[in-house]
C-alpha positions as CSV (number, residue, x, y, z in Angstrom):
1,X,-11.1,-30.5,-1.1
2,X,-9.6,-32.9,1.3
3,X,-8.9,-31.5,4.7
4,X,-5.2,-31.4,3.9
5,X,-5.9,-29.3,0.7
6,X,-8.0,-26.9,2.8
7,X,-5.1,-26.3,5.1
8,X,-2.7,-25.9,2.6
9,X,-4.6,-23.8,-0.2
10,X,-6.8,-20.9,0.1
11,X,-10.1,-20.6,-2.0
12,X,-11.5,-17.4,-3.5
13,X,-15.1,-16.8,-2.4
14,X,-16.6,-15.6,-5.5
15,X,-19.0,-12.7,-5.1
16,X,-20.5,-13.6,-8.6
17,X,-20.5,-17.3,-9.4
18,X,-18.9,-18.3,-12.7
19,X,-20.9,-20.1,-15.3
20,X,-19.1,-23.6,-16.2
21,X,-19.8,-26.8,-17.8
22,X,-19.4,-30.3,-16.0
23,X,-21.0,-33.6,-17.0
24,X,-22.5,-31.9,-20.0
25,X,-24.6,-29.5,-18.3
26,X,-24.3,-25.9,-16.9
27,X,-23.1,-25.4,-13.4
28,X,-22.1,-22.6,-11.2
29,X,-18.6,-22.2,-9.6
30,X,-19.2,-20.7,-6.2
31,X,-15.6,-21.1,-4.7
32,X,-12.3,-21.6,-6.7
33,X,-8.8,-22.3,-5.7
34,X,-5.7,-23.9,-7.0
35,X,-6.7,-27.4,-5.6
36,X,-10.3,-27.4,-6.4
37,X,-13.6,-25.9,-6.6
38,X,-17.2,-25.6,-5.1
39,X,-20.0,-25.9,-7.5
40,X,-23.7,-25.7,-7.6
41,X,-25.6,-27.9,-10.1
42,X,-28.7,-29.8,-10.7
43,X,-28.9,-33.5,-9.7
44,X,-26.6,-35.4,-7.3
45,X,-23.0,-36.5,-7.4
46,X,-21.4,-39.4,-5.7
47,X,-18.0,-39.1,-3.7
48,X,-15.3,-40.2,-6.1
49,X,-17.1,-39.6,-9.4
50,X,-14.9,-38.1,-11.9
51,X,-15.8,-35.4,-14.7
52,X,-14.1,-32.5,-16.4
53,X,-15.1,-29.1,-15.4
54,X,-14.7,-26.1,-17.8
55,X,-15.0,-22.3,-17.7
56,X,-13.7,-19.6,-19.9
57,X,-11.5,-16.6,-19.0
58,X,-10.3,-14.1,-21.5
59,X,-11.4,-16.2,-24.3
60,X,-9.8,-19.4,-23.4
61,X,-10.9,-22.5,-21.6
62,X,-9.8,-23.4,-18.3
63,X,-10.4,-27.2,-17.9
64,X,-9.5,-29.7,-15.2
65,X,-10.3,-33.4,-14.7
66,X,-12.0,-33.5,-11.3
67,X,-13.0,-36.0,-8.5
68,X,-15.9,-35.2,-6.3
69,X,-14.8,-35.0,-2.6
70,X,-18.2,-34.2,-0.9
71,X,-21.7,-33.4,-2.1
72,X,-24.8,-32.4,-0.3
73,X,-28.5,-31.8,-1.7
74,X,-29.3,-28.1,-0.9
75,X,-32.8,-28.4,-2.6
76,X,-34.6,-31.5,-2.9
77,X,-36.8,-32.1,-6.3
78,X,-40.4,-30.8,-6.1
79,X,-43.2,-30.6,-8.6
80,X,-41.8,-29.2,-11.8
81,X,-38.4,-28.5,-10.1
82,X,-35.1,-30.3,-10.1
83,X,-32.7,-31.3,-7.3
84,X,-29.9,-29.0,-6.7
85,X,-26.7,-29.9,-5.2
86,X,-23.6,-28.2,-3.8
87,X,-20.3,-30.3,-4.5
88,X,-16.8,-29.8,-3.7
89,X,-14.4,-31.2,-6.2
90,X,-10.5,-31.8,-6.2
91,X,-8.5,-30.9,-9.5
92,X,-6.7,-34.1,-10.5
93,X,-5.3,-32.9,-13.8
94,X,-5.2,-29.8,-15.9
95,X,-5.9,-29.9,-19.6
96,X,-3.3,-28.1,-21.5
97,X,-2.0,-25.1,-19.9
98,X,-5.1,-24.7,-17.6
99,X,-3.1,-24.5,-14.6
100,X,-1.0,-21.4,-15.4
101,X,-4.4,-19.8,-16.7
102,X,-5.9,-20.6,-13.5
103,X,-3.1,-18.9,-11.6
104,X,-3.3,-15.8,-13.7
105,X,-7.0,-15.7,-13.2
106,X,-6.7,-15.9,-9.3
107,X,-3.9,-13.4,-9.3
108,X,-5.9,-10.9,-11.5
109,X,-9.1,-11.4,-9.5
110,X,-7.4,-10.7,-6.3
111,X,-5.7,-7.6,-7.7
112,X,-9.3,-6.2,-8.6
113,X,-10.6,-7.0,-5.2
114,X,-7.7,-5.3,-3.4
115,X,-7.8,-2.3,-5.8
116,X,-11.5,-2.0,-4.9
117,X,-10.5,-2.0,-1.2
118,X,-8.2,0.9,-1.7
119,X,-10.8,2.8,-3.6
120,X,-12.9,2.6,-0.4
121,X,-10.1,3.5,1.9
122,X,-8.2,6.7,1.2
123,X,-4.6,6.6,1.4
124,X,-4.3,2.9,1.6
125,X,-1.3,1.4,-0.4
126,X,-2.5,-1.4,-2.5
127,X,-0.6,-3.5,-5.0
128,X,-1.9,-3.4,-8.8
129,X,-3.3,-6.3,-10.5
130,X,-0.4,-6.1,-12.8
131,X,2.1,-6.4,-9.8
132,X,0.0,-9.3,-8.3
133,X,0.0,-11.1,-11.6
134,X,3.9,-10.9,-11.8
135,X,4.3,-12.0,-8.1
136,X,1.8,-14.8,-9.0
137,X,3.8,-16.3,-12.0
138,X,6.7,-14.4,-13.3
139,X,9.0,-14.9,-10.3
140,X,8.7,-18.7,-10.2
141,X,11.8,-19.1,-12.5
142,X,14.1,-17.0,-10.4
143,X,14.3,-18.9,-7.1
144,X,14.8,-22.1,-5.2
145,X,14.1,-20.8,-1.5
146,X,11.4,-19.1,0.3
147,X,11.1,-16.0,2.7
148,X,8.5,-16.0,5.3
149,X,7.4,-12.4,6.5
150,X,5.8,-12.5,9.8
151,X,4.0,-9.4,11.5
152,X,4.4,-9.7,15.2
153,X,3.7,-6.9,17.7
154,X,3.7,-4.2,14.8
155,X,7.2,-5.5,13.6
156,X,8.1,-7.5,10.5
157,X,10.4,-10.4,10.8
158,X,11.8,-12.0,7.6
159,X,12.6,-15.7,8.0
160,X,14.3,-17.8,5.6
161,X,12.6,-21.1,5.0
162,X,12.5,-24.2,2.8
163,X,8.9,-24.5,3.4
164,X,6.0,-22.8,1.0
165,X,3.4,-22.8,3.6
166,X,1.6,-19.8,4.3
167,X,1.8,-18.5,7.9
168,X,-1.4,-17.1,9.7
169,X,0.6,-13.8,10.7
170,X,1.9,-13.0,7.4
171,X,3.0,-14.6,4.2
172,X,5.5,-16.5,2.4
173,X,7.1,-15.7,-1.0
174,X,10.0,-16.9,-3.2
175,X,13.2,-15.4,-2.2
176,X,13.8,-12.8,-4.8
177,X,15.6,-9.4,-4.8
178,X,12.5,-6.9,-5.5
179,X,12.4,-5.4,-2.1
180,X,10.0,-2.7,-3.1
181,X,7.4,-5.2,-4.3
182,X,7.7,-7.1,-0.8
183,X,7.5,-3.7,1.0
184,X,4.4,-2.9,-0.8
185,X,2.7,-6.2,0.2
186,X,3.8,-5.8,3.8
187,X,2.3,-2.1,3.8
188,X,-1.0,-3.6,2.4
189,X,-1.1,-6.5,4.5
190,X,-1.0,-4.1,7.6
191,X,-3.7,-2.0,6.5
192,X,-6.0,-4.9,5.2
193,X,-8.8,-6.6,7.1
194,X,-8.9,-10.3,7.7
195,X,-10.4,-10.9,4.3
196,X,-7.6,-8.7,2.6
197,X,-4.8,-10.5,4.5
198,X,-6.2,-13.9,3.3
199,X,-6.1,-12.8,-0.3
200,X,-2.6,-11.5,0.1
201,X,-1.6,-14.9,1.3
202,X,-3.4,-16.5,-1.5
203,X,-1.4,-14.4,-4.0
204,X,1.7,-15.3,-2.2
205,X,0.7,-18.9,-2.4
206,X,0.4,-18.7,-6.2
207,X,4.1,-17.4,-6.2
208,X,5.5,-20.1,-4.2
209,X,4.0,-23.0,-6.2
210,X,6.4,-23.2,-9.2
211,X,9.2,-22.7,-7.1
212,X,8.4,-25.4,-4.7
213,X,8.6,-27.9,-7.6
214,X,12.3,-27.0,-8.2
């Protein structure tokens, strides 16, 4: 992704790559976010090249028209072998409702990761995957503003804002009335490590995207 995309959007670091199709061949998606992906593939790719990236989730295709932002050869061709490259792509246009399915995928994935963290830390309060999915997309139709929750010196500050940008010391969500869900996120954030906090910001980011367009 472009530097501005990286500053604004988080990417999932996938522990298990996703098998996908691009340029008529199988590729592996290593990292995935709302704005783009990082893939491994045979051959080389040129900056500015465009193609469609497709992978399946819950029986449906998620497809985006993409543009290559950067690419590097990680293994040069050898006798009987192929060149392998790592390529960062920016999503240009979703096919059908792929944008919504991608948001659902990311929210569900993060929910499972945080649930696993809960299983490894007795007594930790962790939002369920269902709650994260709801925060990721169901609330987008109910708000036109945002609330930024900032953790400073062990105390939470709630700041009304017109910006959907995620802070480094908390998270920003649409301004809705369900205080219990926000409280759970705050408690989870306090107990989470740096990676857990990054994932919470990513879910919050999903919830702000539709609201930011209104």
